C-alpha positions as CSV (number, residue, x, y, z in Angstrom):
1,M,-9.6,0.4,-7.8
2,E,-10.0,-3.5,-8.1
3,V,-11.7,-3.1,-11.6
4,S,-10.0,-0.3,-13.3
5,I,-6.5,0.4,-11.4
6,F,-5.1,-2.8,-10.2
7,P,-5.4,-4.7,-13.1
8,D,-3.6,-2.2,-15.3
9,P,-0.3,-3.3,-16.5
10,M,1.7,-0.2,-15.0
11,V,0.3,-1.2,-11.7
12,R,0.7,-4.8,-12.0
13,A,4.3,-4.2,-12.7
14,H,4.9,-3.3,-9.1
15,K,3.0,-6.4,-7.7
16,T,5.9,-8.4,-6.9
17,S,7.6,-5.5,-5.0
18,F,5.0,-5.1,-2.3
19,I,2.7,-7.4,0.0
20,E,-0.9,-6.4,-0.2
21,A,-2.7,-6.4,3.0
22,R,-6.4,-5.7,3.1
23,L,-8.5,-4.5,5.9
24,H,-12.3,-4.4,5.0
25,S,-14.3,-2.6,7.6
26,D,-17.7,-3.8,6.6
27,A,-17.5,-7.0,8.5
28,E,-21.0,-8.0,9.9
29,N,-19.7,-9.4,13.2
30,P,-19.3,-6.5,15.5
31,V,-16.2,-8.0,17.4
32,H,-14.4,-8.3,14.1
33,R,-15.5,-4.9,13.0
34,E,-14.1,-3.4,16.2
35,R,-10.8,-5.3,15.8
36,I,-10.6,-4.3,12.2
37,A,-11.2,-0.7,13.1
38,G,-8.4,-0.9,15.7
39,L,-6.2,-2.2,13.1
40,I,-7.0,0.3,10.6
41,E,-6.3,3.1,13.1
42,T,-3.0,1.6,14.2
43,V,-1.8,1.0,10.6
44,A,-3.3,3.6,8.5
45,K,-3.7,6.3,11.4
46,S,-6.9,7.5,9.2
47,T,-10.5,6.5,8.7
48,A,-10.1,7.5,5.1
49,Q,-11.1,4.9,2.7
50,P,-9.7,3.6,0.8
51,I,-6.1,4.3,2.0
52,Y,-2.9,2.6,0.7
53,V,0.2,2.7,3.1
54,A,3.6,1.6,2.1
55,V,5.5,0.5,5.1
56,D,9.3,-0.4,5.3
57,P,9.3,-4.0,6.3
58,A,12.6,-3.8,8.2
59,T,11.5,-0.9,10.2
60,E,7.9,-0.9,10.1
61,A,8.0,2.9,9.3
62,E,5.5,4.8,7.0
63,I,7.3,5.5,3.5
64,S,4.3,6.8,1.9
65,R,0.5,6.7,1.8
66,Y,-2.1,7.1,-0.8
67,S,-5.7,8.2,0.4
68,G,-8.9,7.9,-1.7
69,A,-9.4,6.0,-5.1
70,A,-6.9,6.7,-7.8
71,L,-8.3,8.5,-10.8
72,T,-6.0,7.0,-13.3
73,P,-3.5,3.8,-13.3
74,D,-0.6,6.4,-13.9
75,E,-1.4,8.1,-10.7
76,F,-1.3,4.7,-8.6
77,A,1.6,3.3,-10.2
78,E,3.7,6.6,-9.7
79,F,2.7,6.2,-6.0
80,L,4.0,2.5,-6.1
81,S,7.1,3.6,-8.0
82,D,7.8,6.4,-5.5
83,A,7.4,4.1,-2.6
84,A,9.6,1.6,-4.1
85,G,12.3,4.0,-4.7
86,E,12.0,5.2,-1.1
87,L,12.7,1.3,0.0
88,G,15.7,1.1,-2.4
89,L,13.9,-0.9,-5.2
90,E,15.3,-0.1,-8.5
91,G,12.3,-0.8,-10.8
92,P,8.8,-2.8,-10.9
93,G,9.1,-6.1,-9.5
94,A,12.7,-5.5,-8.0
95,Q,14.2,-7.0,-4.8
96,P,15.6,-4.7,-2.1
97,V,19.0,-3.5,-2.8
98,A,21.7,-2.5,-0.1
99,R,21.1,0.8,1.6
100,P,23.7,2.7,3.5
101,D,21.1,3.7,6.2
102,H,19.9,0.1,7.0
C-alpha cells in the first residue's frame, strides 16, 4: 500500500481530508505489542491486517472500513471518497461542511 497505493494522485488527493494514525503490531517490546493489540481491537474491532477505518471526529463513530490491501489505487480512492461523503466533505481535500444531523 505504501509503495503502490498511497503515492497515487487519486489517493493523495484525499490526504488533507483525513488524519492518518497507524498502529503497527510488530513491536519488539512485549508490553508495547500488548498495548497496540488492545488499541487495534478497540479501534478496528478486528485483527485483519491491513485495516483502514474512517471515523467521524465529532462522534468517534465508525463511518466505513476497508479490510485488506487495495488491489488498485481506484479502489482505495473510492473508499476515501465514500467516507468523505459520509462525513459531509464535498471533494478531495475539502473541509467539513455543515450537516443537519450534527
